[in-house]
N, CA and C atoms as a LAMMPS dump frame, in Angstrom:
ITEM: TIMESTEP
0
ITEM: NUMBER OF ATOMS
258
ITEM: BOX BOUNDS ff ff ff
-5.0000000000000000e+02 5.0000000000000000e+02
-5.0000000000000000e+02 5.0000000000000000e+02
-5.0000000000000000e+02 5.0000000000000000e+02
ITEM: ATOMS id mol type element x y z
1 1 1 N 226.432 62.598 171.809
2 1 2 C 226.835 62.726 170.425
3 1 3 C 225.601 63.131 169.619
4 2 1 N 225.733 64.186 168.883
5 2 2 C 224.614 64.616 168.06
6 2 3 C 224.801 64.145 166.618
7 3 1 N 223.863 64.489 165.788
8 3 2 C 223.865 64.008 164.41
9 3 3 C 225.052 64.53 163.614
10 4 1 N 225.48 65.752 163.838
11 4 2 C 226.608 66.29 163.08
12 4 3 C 227.91 65.585 163.458
13 5 1 N 228.082 65.219 164.739
14 5 2 C 229.257 64.453 165.14
15 5 3 C 229.255 63.073 164.508
16 6 1 N 228.1 62.454 164.48
17 6 2 C 227.994 61.129 163.863
18 6 3 C 228.283 61.206 162.364
19 7 1 N 227.789 62.243 161.724
20 7 2 C 228.034 62.412 160.292
21 7 3 C 229.524 62.643 160.033
22 8 1 N 230.189 63.421 160.88
23 8 2 C 231.624 63.668 160.733
24 8 3 C 232.413 62.378 160.921
25 9 1 N 232.076 61.604 161.947
26 9 2 C 232.751 60.33 162.167
27 9 3 C 232.531 59.378 161.002
28 10 1 N 231.331 59.347 160.496
29 10 2 C 231.028 58.467 159.374
30 10 3 C 231.788 58.878 158.116
31 11 1 N 231.938 60.164 157.899
32 11 2 C 232.68 60.648 156.734
33 11 3 C 234.121 60.156 156.755
34 12 1 N 234.776 60.317 157.886
35 12 2 C 236.17 59.892 158
36 12 3 C 236.27 58.367 157.976
37 13 1 N 235.321 57.679 158.58
38 13 2 C 235.333 56.215 158.57
39 13 3 C 235.162 55.664 157.165
40 14 1 N 234.281 56.258 156.38
41 14 2 C 234.078 55.806 155.001
42 14 3 C 235.333 56.067 154.17
43 15 1 N 235.964 57.212 154.377
44 15 2 C 237.203 57.503 153.654
45 15 3 C 238.282 56.483 154.003
46 16 1 N 238.391 56.126 155.275
47 16 2 C 239.385 55.137 155.691
48 16 3 C 239.076 53.762 155.108
49 17 1 N 237.824 53.374 155.131
50 17 2 C 237.44 52.074 154.57
51 17 3 C 237.701 52.024 153.073
52 18 1 N 237.337 53.082 152.377
53 18 2 C 237.586 53.117 150.935
54 18 3 C 239.077 53.122 150.632
55 19 1 N 239.854 53.79 151.457
56 19 2 C 241.301 53.775 151.27
57 19 3 C 241.88 52.38 151.439
58 20 1 N 241.434 51.662 152.449
59 20 2 C 241.919 50.305 152.676
60 20 3 C 241.515 49.38 151.53
61 21 1 N 240.282 49.524 151.07
62 21 2 C 239.817 48.702 149.946
63 21 3 C 240.566 49.072 148.664
64 22 1 N 240.797 50.356 148.459
65 22 2 C 241.519 50.792 147.255
66 22 3 C 242.944 50.249 147.238
67 23 1 N 243.602 50.232 148.39
68 23 2 C 244.944 49.66 148.445
69 23 3 C 244.928 48.193 148.068
70 24 1 N 243.99 47.463 148.623
71 24 2 C 243.933 46.029 148.367
72 24 3 C 243.547 45.725 146.926
73 25 1 N 242.466 46.307 146.479
74 25 2 C 241.962 46.008 145.137
75 25 3 C 242.87 46.609 144.069
76 26 1 N 243.226 47.869 144.253
77 26 2 C 244.009 48.546 143.226
78 26 3 C 245.391 47.979 143.034
79 27 1 N 246.076 47.702 144.125
80 27 2 C 247.443 47.222 143.996
81 27 3 C 247.53 45.704 143.923
82 28 1 N 246.914 45.035 144.866
83 28 2 C 247.072 43.582 144.956
84 28 3 C 246.364 42.855 143.818
85 29 1 N 245.144 43.231 143.532
86 29 2 C 244.392 42.498 142.52
87 29 3 C 244.627 43.003 141.1
88 30 1 N 244.616 44.332 140.915
89 30 2 C 244.737 44.868 139.559
90 30 3 C 246.181 45.015 139.097
91 31 1 N 247.058 45.522 139.962
92 31 2 C 248.445 45.77 139.554
93 31 3 C 249.366 44.589 139.845
94 32 1 N 248.908 43.649 140.638
95 32 2 C 249.735 42.491 140.954
96 32 3 C 250.851 42.792 141.935
97 33 1 N 250.744 43.889 142.664
98 33 2 C 251.745 44.267 143.663
99 33 3 C 251.28 43.745 145.013
100 34 1 N 252.071 42.87 145.631
101 34 2 C 251.645 42.354 146.942
102 34 3 C 251.679 43.461 147.998
103 35 1 N 250.611 43.538 148.774
104 35 2 C 250.487 44.564 149.811
105 35 3 C 250.369 43.859 151.156
106 36 1 N 251.268 44.187 152.073
107 36 2 C 251.235 43.553 153.389
108 36 3 C 250.064 44.094 154.22
109 37 1 N 249.706 43.352 155.234
110 37 2 C 248.582 43.751 156.085
111 37 3 C 248.823 45.084 156.793
112 38 1 N 250.008 45.34 157.343
113 38 2 C 250.202 46.659 157.973
114 38 3 C 250.022 47.824 156.997
115 39 1 N 250.44 47.654 155.769
116 39 2 C 250.267 48.711 154.772
117 39 3 C 248.788 48.886 154.447
118 40 1 N 248.053 47.808 154.379
119 40 2 C 246.615 47.885 154.117
120 40 3 C 245.86 48.609 155.226
121 41 1 N 246.391 48.566 156.435
122 41 2 C 245.709 49.159 157.58
123 41 3 C 246.093 50.616 157.839
124 42 1 N 246.94 51.206 157.017
125 42 2 C 247.35 52.598 157.218
126 42 3 C 246.146 53.544 157.228
127 43 1 N 245.208 53.451 156.27
128 43 2 C 244.051 54.363 156.344
129 43 3 C 243.212 54.173 157.605
130 44 1 N 243.092 52.95 158.063
131 44 2 C 242.327 52.672 159.275
132 44 3 C 243.054 53.243 160.494
133 45 1 N 244.388 53.21 160.487
134 45 2 C 245.165 53.802 161.579
135 45 3 C 244.926 55.308 161.655
136 46 1 N 244.817 55.954 160.509
137 46 2 C 244.52 57.393 160.508
138 46 3 C 243.14 57.637 161.108
139 47 1 N 242.193 56.785 160.808
140 47 2 C 240.861 56.931 161.396
141 47 3 C 240.913 56.806 162.919
142 48 1 N 241.703 55.858 163.433
143 48 2 C 241.826 55.731 164.882
144 48 3 C 242.514 56.953 165.484
145 49 1 N 243.485 57.516 164.789
146 49 2 C 244.073 58.773 165.249
147 49 3 C 243.01 59.861 165.325
148 50 1 N 242.167 59.916 164.327
149 50 2 C 241.065 60.878 164.315
150 50 3 C 240.165 60.689 165.531
151 51 1 N 239.816 59.454 165.82
152 51 2 C 238.909 59.181 166.938
153 51 3 C 239.507 59.549 168.292
154 52 1 N 240.79 59.224 168.485
155 52 2 C 241.373 59.335 169.815
156 52 3 C 242.135 60.625 170.066
157 53 1 N 242.281 61.484 169.064
158 53 2 C 243.015 62.734 169.287
159 53 3 C 242.125 63.955 169.241
160 54 1 N 240.85 63.815 168.988
161 54 2 C 239.952 64.972 168.902
162 54 3 C 239.538 65.395 170.297
163 55 1 N 240.143 66.477 170.759
164 55 2 C 239.817 66.98 172.089
165 55 3 C 239.587 68.481 172.075
166 56 1 N 239.519 69.089 170.915
167 56 2 C 239.393 70.542 170.863
168 56 3 C 240.747 71.184 171.074
169 57 1 N 240.756 72.391 171.547
170 57 2 C 242.014 73.069 171.819
171 57 3 C 242.343 74.086 170.742
172 58 1 N 243.577 74.548 170.734
173 58 2 C 243.957 75.624 169.813
174 58 3 C 243.955 75.214 168.345
175 59 1 N 244.012 73.948 168.066
176 59 2 C 244.035 73.486 166.68
177 59 3 C 242.642 73.105 166.177
178 60 1 N 241.606 73.513 166.857
179 60 2 C 240.231 73.134 166.509
180 60 3 C 239.831 73.611 165.117
181 61 1 N 240.458 74.675 164.625
182 61 2 C 240.114 75.185 163.292
183 61 3 C 240.504 74.209 162.194
184 62 1 N 241.535 73.41 162.42
185 62 2 C 241.946 72.432 161.401
186 62 3 C 241.511 71.024 161.75
187 63 1 N 240.854 70.857 162.877
188 63 2 C 240.378 69.534 163.299
189 63 3 C 238.97 69.322 162.756
190 64 1 N 238.899 69.178 161.435
191 64 2 C 237.616 69.013 160.759
192 64 3 C 237.6 67.704 159.988
193 65 1 N 236.431 67.182 159.696
194 65 2 C 236.366 65.955 158.898
195 65 3 C 237.018 66.104 157.523
196 66 1 N 236.93 67.293 156.936
197 66 2 C 237.549 67.513 155.624
198 66 3 C 239.072 67.359 155.702
199 67 1 N 239.68 67.909 156.726
200 67 2 C 241.129 67.798 156.889
201 67 3 C 241.518 66.347 157.163
202 68 1 N 240.771 65.677 158.032
203 68 2 C 241.089 64.285 158.339
204 68 3 C 240.878 63.381 157.122
205 69 1 N 239.884 63.673 156.313
206 69 2 C 239.694 62.901 155.083
207 69 3 C 240.861 63.116 154.139
208 70 1 N 241.354 64.33 154.046
209 70 2 C 242.536 64.598 153.224
210 70 3 C 243.756 63.858 153.76
211 71 1 N 243.876 63.784 155.086
212 71 2 C 244.988 63.032 155.686
213 71 3 C 244.864 61.549 155.344
214 72 1 N 243.647 61.024 155.365
215 72 2 C 243.432 59.618 154.983
216 72 3 C 243.858 59.394 153.532
217 73 1 N 243.475 60.297 152.652
218 73 2 C 243.836 60.16 151.236
219 73 3 C 245.352 60.225 151.059
220 74 1 N 245.995 61.187 151.709
221 74 2 C 247.457 61.302 151.601
222 74 3 C 248.158 60.073 152.172
223 75 1 N 247.676 59.565 153.285
224 75 2 C 248.277 58.365 153.878
225 75 3 C 248.073 57.15 152.972
226 76 1 N 246.93 57.067 152.325
227 76 2 C 246.667 55.959 151.406
228 76 3 C 247.6 56.024 150.204
229 77 1 N 247.784 57.208 149.654
230 77 2 C 248.694 57.378 148.52
231 77 3 C 250.12 57.054 148.932
232 78 1 N 250.531 57.508 150.117
233 78 2 C 251.871 57.206 150.618
234 78 3 C 252.06 55.701 150.836
235 79 1 N 251.052 55.044 151.378
236 79 2 C 251.125 53.597 151.581
237 79 3 C 251.205 52.853 150.257
238 80 1 N 250.46 53.327 149.264
239 80 2 C 250.522 52.703 147.937
240 80 3 C 251.886 52.892 147.322
241 81 1 N 252.463 54.081 147.459
242 81 2 C 253.798 54.319 146.929
243 81 3 C 254.824 53.436 147.632
244 82 1 N 254.686 53.295 148.925
245 82 2 C 255.588 52.422 149.685
246 82 3 C 255.463 50.972 149.206
247 83 1 N 254.244 50.512 148.987
248 83 2 C 254.045 49.132 148.547
249 83 3 C 254.621 48.898 147.166
250 84 1 N 254.535 49.899 146.307
251 84 2 C 255.065 49.746 144.941
252 84 3 C 256.589 49.737 144.97
253 85 1 N 257.191 50.583 145.816
254 85 2 C 258.657 50.684 145.864
255 85 3 C 259.281 49.464 146.492
256 86 1 N 258.636 48.912 147.517
257 86 2 C 259.254 47.76 148.205
258 86 3 C 258.905 46.456 147.563
């Protein structure tokens, strides 16, 4: 693993961690909306998908940290919407 791979992993990991914290703090503490543990872990699940599905191949052009960070953000927003609706 070289430095650029480590930087890419760290970028997606930080996005996932911030997403999990944002769900907890933003909804549970500030908005008073109870958030279950599985919903809180949605951004972290995306990070694990990132870790275990990166193998190269024909989709390598979209397999970038920027795309995975966007997926983390979208999953976090979707999880927040789910928590608010339920």
